C-alpha positions in Angstrom: 36.0 -69.4 159.6 38.1 -71.3 162.2 41.1 -69.7 163.9 43.4 -72.3 162.1 41.9 -71.6 158.7 42.1 -67.9 159.4 45.7 -68.2 160.1 46.6 -70.0 157.0 44.4 -67.6 154.8 45.9 -64.4 156.4 49.5 -65.6 156.6 49.3 -67.0 153.1 47.9 -63.8 151.7 50.6 -61.5 153.2 53.5 -63.8 152.6 52.6 -64.6 149.0 51.9 -60.9 148.5 55.3 -60.1 150.0 57.0 -62.6 147.8 55.1 -61.5 144.6 56.0 -57.8 145.2 59.5 -58.7 146.3 60.2 -60.7 143.1 58.6 -57.9 141.1 60.8 -55.2 142.6 63.9 -57.4 142.5 63.3 -58.5 139.0 62.4 -55.0 137.9 65.7 -53.8 139.4 67.6 -56.6 137.8 66.0 -56.0 134.4 67.1 -52.4 134.4 70.5 -53.0 136.0 71.5 -55.6 133.4 70.9 -53.0 130.7 72.5 -50.0 132.5 75.7 -51.9 133.6 78.3 -53.5 131.3 78.9 -57.2 131.7 81.9 -56.7 134.0 80.1 -54.3 136.3 77.0 -56.5 136.5 79.2 -59.5 137.3 80.9 -57.5 140.1 77.6 -56.4 141.6 76.4 -60.1 141.5 79.5 -61.2 143.3 79.2 -58.4 145.9 75.5 -59.3 146.6 76.4 -63.0 146.9 79.0 -62.2 149.5 77.0 -59.9 151.7 74.0 -62.2 151.5 76.2 -65.0 153.0 76.9 -62.7 156.1 73.3 -61.6 156.4 72.2 -65.3 156.3 74.8 -66.2 158.9 73.5 -63.7 161.4 69.9 -64.2 160.5 70.3 -68.0 161.0 71.6 -67.6 164.5 68.8 -65.1 165.5 65.7 -65.8 163.6 64.8 -69.4 164.1 65.6 -69.4 167.8 63.7 -66.3 168.5 60.5 -67.5 166.5 60.7 -71.0 168.2 60.9 -69.7 171.8 58.5 -66.9 171.4 56.1 -69.3 169.8 55.5 -71.5 172.9 57.1 -69.8 175.9 55.0 -67.9 178.5 54.4 -64.2 177.6 56.2 -63.1 180.8 59.4 -64.5 179.3 59.1 -62.7 176.0 60.8 -59.5 177.1 63.8 -61.3 178.3 64.0 -63.5 175.2 63.8 -60.5 172.9 66.4 -58.5 174.9 68.8 -61.5 174.9 68.2 -61.8 171.1 69.1 -58.1 170.6 72.4 -58.6 172.6 73.3 -61.6 170.4 72.3 -59.5 167.3 74.7 -56.7 168.4 77.6 -59.1 168.9 77.0 -60.8 165.6 76.6 -57.4 163.7 80.1 -56.5 165.0 81.5 -59.8 163.8 79.9 -59.3 160.4 81.4 -55.8 160.1 84.9 -57.1 161.0 84.5 -60.0 158.5 83.3 -57.6 155.8 86.4 -55.3 156.2 88.6 -58.4 156.5 87.3 -60.0 153.3 87.1 -56.8 151.2 90.8 -56.6 150.2 91.1 -60.4 149.6 88.0 -60.6 147.4 88.9 -57.5 145.5 92.2 -59.1 144.5 90.7 -62.6 144.0 88.0 -61.3 141.6 90.3 -58.5 140.1 87.6 -55.9 140.7 89.1 -52.9 142.6 85.6 -51.2 142.7 84.5 -53.9 145.3 86.6 -52.5 148.1 84.6 -49.3 148.6 81.2 -50.9 148.4 82.1 -53.6 150.8 83.2 -51.0 153.3 80.0 -49.0 152.8 77.7 -52.0 153.4 78.9 -52.1 157.0 76.3 -49.4 157.6 73.5 -51.6 156.1 74.6 -54.5 158.5 73.7 -52.3 161.5 70.2 -51.6 160.3 69.4 -55.0 158.8 70.2 -56.7 162.2 67.4 -54.8 164.0 65.1 -55.5 161.0 65.6 -59.3 161.4 64.7 -59.2 165.1 61.5 -57.0 164.6 60.3 -59.3 161.7 61.0 -62.4 163.8 58.9 -61.1 166.7 56.0 -60.5 164.4 56.2 -63.9 162.7 56.4 -65.6 166.1 53.1 -64.0 166.9 51.6 -65.4 163.6 51.3 -61.9 162.1 52.8 -60.9 158.7 51.4 -57.5 157.9 54.5 -55.6 159.2 56.9 -58.1 157.5 55.1 -57.4 154.2 54.9 -53.6 154.7 58.6 -53.5 155.6 59.7 -55.6 152.8 57.6 -53.7 150.3 59.2 -50.4 151.5 62.7 -51.8 151.4 62.5 -53.4 148.0 60.3 -50.7 146.5 62.6 -47.8 147.5 65.7 -49.6 146.1 63.9 -50.3 142.8 62.6 -46.7 142.7 66.2 -45.4 142.8 67.3 -47.6 139.9 64.1 -46.7 137.9 64.7 -42.9 138.4 68.3 -43.4 137.2 67.1 -45.3 134.2 64.3 -42.8 133.2 66.7 -39.8 133.7 69.5 -41.5 131.8 71.8 -41.1 134.8 74.8 -43.4 135.1 74.6 -46.1 137.8 77.4 -46.0 140.3 77.9 -49.0 142.5 78.5 -47.0 145.6 75.2 -45.1 145.1 73.5 -48.5 145.0 74.8 -49.2 148.5 73.6 -45.8 149.8 70.1 -46.6 148.3 70.2 -50.0 150.1 71.0 -48.2 153.4 68.0 -45.8 153.0 65.7 -48.6 152.1 66.7 -50.8 155.1 66.4 -47.8 157.5 62.8 -47.1 156.5 61.9 -50.8 156.5 63.3 -51.2 160.0 61.2 -48.3 161.3 58.1 -49.9 159.8 58.9 -53.3 161.2 59.5 -51.7 164.7 56.1 -50.0 164.6 54.3 -53.3 163.9 56.3 -55.5 166.3 56.6 -53.1 169.3 53.0 -53.9 170.5 54.1 -57.5 171.3 56.7 -56.8 173.9 58.4 -54.4 176.4 62.2 -54.6 176.5 63.9 -55.9 179.7 67.4 -54.4 179.5 68.8 -56.7 182.1 71.4 -59.2 180.8 69.8 -62.6 181.1 72.7 -65.1 180.6 70.4 -68.1 180.7 68.4 -66.9 177.8 71.4 -65.7 175.9 72.9 -69.2 176.3 69.6 -70.9 175.4 69.1 -68.9 172.3 72.7 -69.2 171.2 72.8 -73.0 171.8 69.7 -73.5 169.6 70.7 -70.9 167.1 74.3 -71.9 166.6 73.2 -74.9 164.5 70.7 -72.9 162.5 73.5 -70.4 162.1 75.7 -73.2 160.6 72.8 -74.4 158.5 72.1 -71.0 157.1 75.8 -70.5 156.3 76.1 -73.9 154.6 72.8 -73.4 152.8 73.7 -70.0 151.3 77.2 -71.2 150.4 75.5 -74.0 148.5 73.4 -71.6 146.6 76.1 -68.8 145.9 79.4 -70.7 145.8 78.9 -71.6 142.1 78.8 -67.8 141.2 81.7 -67.0 143.5 83.9 -69.8 142.2 83.1 -68.8 138.6 84.3 -65.2 139.5 87.6 -66.6 141.0 88.3 -69.4 138.4 87.0 -67.7 135.3 85.9 -64.0 135.6 83.1 -61.7 137.0 81.5 -61.9 133.5 81.1 -65.6 133.8 79.5 -65.1 137.2 77.2 -62.5 135.8 75.9 -65.0 133.1 75.2 -67.6 135.8 73.5 -65.0 137.9 71.1 -64.4 135.0 69.9 -68.0 135.1 69.5 -67.9 138.8 67.5 -64.6 138.7 65.1 -66.1 136.2 64.4 -69.1 138.4 63.7 -66.8 141.3 60.5 -66.0 139.5 59.1 -69.4 140.3 60.5 -69.4 143.8 57.6 -67.2 145.2 55.5 -70.1 146.6 58.5 -71.9 148.1 59.5 -68.9 150.1 55.9 -68.1 151.1 55.0 -71.5 152.4 58.4 -71.9 154.2 57.7 -68.7 156.1 54.2 -69.9 157.0 55.1 -73.5 157.9 58.0 -72.9 160.3 56.1 -71.1 163.1 53.1 -73.4 162.6 55.2 -76.6 162.8 57.0 -75.3 165.9 53.6 -75.1 167.6 52.3 -78.4 166.1 55.2 -80.5 167.4 54.4 -79.3 170.9 50.6 -79.9 170.7 50.0 -82.7 168.1 53.3 -84.5 167.9 55.2 -85.8 165.0 52.3 -87.2 162.9 51.0 -83.7 162.4 54.4 -82.4 161.4 54.8 -85.3 159.0 51.5 -84.4 157.3 52.6 -80.8 157.2 55.7 -81.6 155.3 54.2 -83.9 152.8 51.2 -81.6 152.1 53.2 -78.4 151.8 55.8 -80.0 149.5 53.0 -81.5 147.5 51.3 -78.1 147.0 54.7 -76.6 146.0 55.4 -79.3 143.5 52.0 -78.9 141.9 52.7 -75.2 141.4 56.3 -75.5 140.3 56.2 -78.3 137.8 54.0 -76.4 135.1 56.1 -73.3 135.7 59.3 -75.2 135.2 58.1 -76.9 132.1 57.1 -73.5 130.5 60.4 -71.9 131.3 62.4 -74.9 130.0 60.5 -75.0 126.7 60.8 -71.2 126.1 64.3 -70.7 127.7 65.7 -68.9 124.6 62.8 -66.5 124.5 62.7 -65.9 128.2 66.4 -65.0 128.4 66.3 -62.7 125.5 63.2 -60.9 126.8 64.6 -60.6 130.4 68.3 -60.0 129.8 68.7 -59.1 126.2 70.8 -60.6 123.4 74.1 -60.1 125.3 73.3 -62.9 127.6 72.3 -65.8 125.3 75.1 -67.8 126.9 72.8 -68.1 129.9 70.2 -70.2 128.0 71.9 -73.7 128.6 72.6 -72.7 132.1 69.0 -71.8 132.7 67.8 -75.2 131.5 70.1 -77.1 134.0 69.2 -74.7 136.9 65.5 -75.4 136.3 66.0 -79.1 136.9 67.3 -78.7 140.5 64.6 -76.1 141.1 62.2 -79.0 141.4 64.2 -80.3 144.4 64.0 -76.9 146.2 60.7 -77.5 147.9 62.0 -80.7 149.5 65.2 -79.1 150.7 63.6 -75.9 152.0 60.9 -77.7 153.9 63.3 -80.3 155.2 65.3 -77.6 157.0 62.3 -75.9 158.5 60.8 -79.1 159.7 64.0 -80.4 161.4 64.6 -76.9 163.0 60.9 -76.8 164.3 61.1 -80.3 165.9 64.2 -79.4 167.8 66.8 -81.0 165.5 68.9 -78.0 164.3 72.1 -79.9 164.9 71.2 -82.7 162.6 70.0 -80.2 160.0 73.3 -78.4 160.3 75.3 -81.6 159.6 73.2 -82.5 156.6 73.4 -79.1 155.0 77.2 -78.8 155.8 77.8 -82.1 154.1 75.8 -81.1 151.0 77.7 -77.7 150.9 81.1 -79.5 151.0 80.1 -81.8 148.2 78.8 -78.8 146.2 82.1 -76.9 146.7 84.2 -79.8 145.6 82.1 -80.6 142.6 82.0 -76.9 141.6 85.8 -76.8 141.7 86.2 -79.9 139.6 83.4 -79.2 137.1 84.2 -75.6 136.6 87.9 -76.3 136.0 87.0 -79.0 133.4 83.8 -77.7 131.8 83.8 -74.0 132.3 80.6 -72.1 133.1 78.3 -75.1 132.5 80.3 -77.0 135.1 78.8 -74.8 137.8 75.3 -75.7 136.8 76.1 -79.5 136.6 77.8 -79.4 140.0 75.0 -77.8 141.8 72.5 -80.3 140.1 74.5 -83.3 141.3 74.9 -82.0 144.8 71.2 -81.2 145.0 70.3 -84.7 144.0 72.6 -86.1 146.7 71.1 -83.7 149.3 67.6 -84.8 148.3 68.4 -88.5 148.8 70.0 -87.8 152.2 67.1 -85.5 153.4 64.4 -88.0 152.5 66.2 -90.8 154.3 66.5 -88.6 157.4 62.8 -87.7 157.3 61.8 -91.3 156.9 63.7 -92.1 160.0 62.6 -89.2 162.1 59.0 -88.7 161.0 58.2 -91.7 158.7 57.7 -89.2 155.8 56.7 -91.0 152.6 58.2 -89.1 149.7 55.7 -90.7 147.3 53.0 -88.9 149.3 54.3 -85.6 148.2 53.5 -86.5 144.6 50.1 -87.8 145.5 49.3 -84.5 147.2 50.7 -82.6 144.1 48.4 -84.7 141.8 45.4 -84.2 144.2 45.9 -80.4 144.3 44.6 -79.8 140.8 41.0 -81.3 141.2 40.9 -80.0 144.7 41.7 -76.5 143.6 39.2 -76.8 140.7 36.4 -78.0 142.9 37.0 -75.5 145.6 37.8 -72.3 143.8 37.0 -72.6 140.0 33.8 -74.8 139.8 31.7 -72.8 142.2 32.2 -69.7 140.1 30.6 -71.3 137.1 
């Protein structure tokens, strides 16, 4: 097996395994929580997680892509200074996240009329400290085209949190939201230790302050930071605005639909993680034609996998919601059907951002995602005010279509990407998969 084939096989195995187990643990925890918490509490927890996820993505966006990119092609003797500089940026950003977390806690508690939010926001500041180191350690391993530690750490983090919920469920113990945050802290702490043990062999820290590398990492990462912020806002603003305009209960119902679609997001996340470090290398060695093929092929494979899954979930939406969330959340069925439609555009959007970042266009990526986010926020406000809960789903669908049109125009201009080729690769996936993996066994 060639080195290139070995990379794709190994990285695909661990990233898909990570996503499968991650979705299993996340879904398992969600399945239990939605039955252990009342609709108000579940809505409050969904709003809390949406908010802290925004802060995590902000920090991760500034650190992760820049660190992976420069570690991927810089000389090894520069790596220690790159990593040390990244840790300095990480420390500064963690402090900012904690300040923002405390600053927003009172405001959001009043906005969503959920007094229990105040304490859990404050407690999550402990998690911010640990998760920052975890991001750096995972990025180092990914830059070295290794994924074992990323998988092991994620398995521990998600598994420990799920185990806590499962124990409470089995013992009939009441779930307290503050205890959920403590469980998150424990799971992140153990995960960070695992990630450090796997990544530490790739570097020795240079504790000198290298202003040149700090500046270079920050200048590259600031656009990825803005992109991550805009992107996560686009995916969570609907739930947050539902909580503000309507109630946490409405946000919880929408969260049910989003959680279900996460079940089909495994291949999208897995391939995105694999493609970014590979495309960062390919642009340096093979040029834009290789990156063009990488985009078209990866999106085509994703579409081939997603289309059948979306069709099944759409047809059996009523049954799926009842089995997963119970009879209390039947109002999530029409929401799920609309959310499934824009799930088909996710591969295009996710790979678009990765490709632009990898070819050194994070600034352009930032402006595109920011524009889409602003459109999404405006549409959510108008549609929720006039249509209620369903307005959030329609608003995100419309903004996703607009974002898709813009992204394909940009890719055509930058890389001569042919959108039709993604569908050709999707169609070709089925006979190729059959001939390579199924037919030989018979």
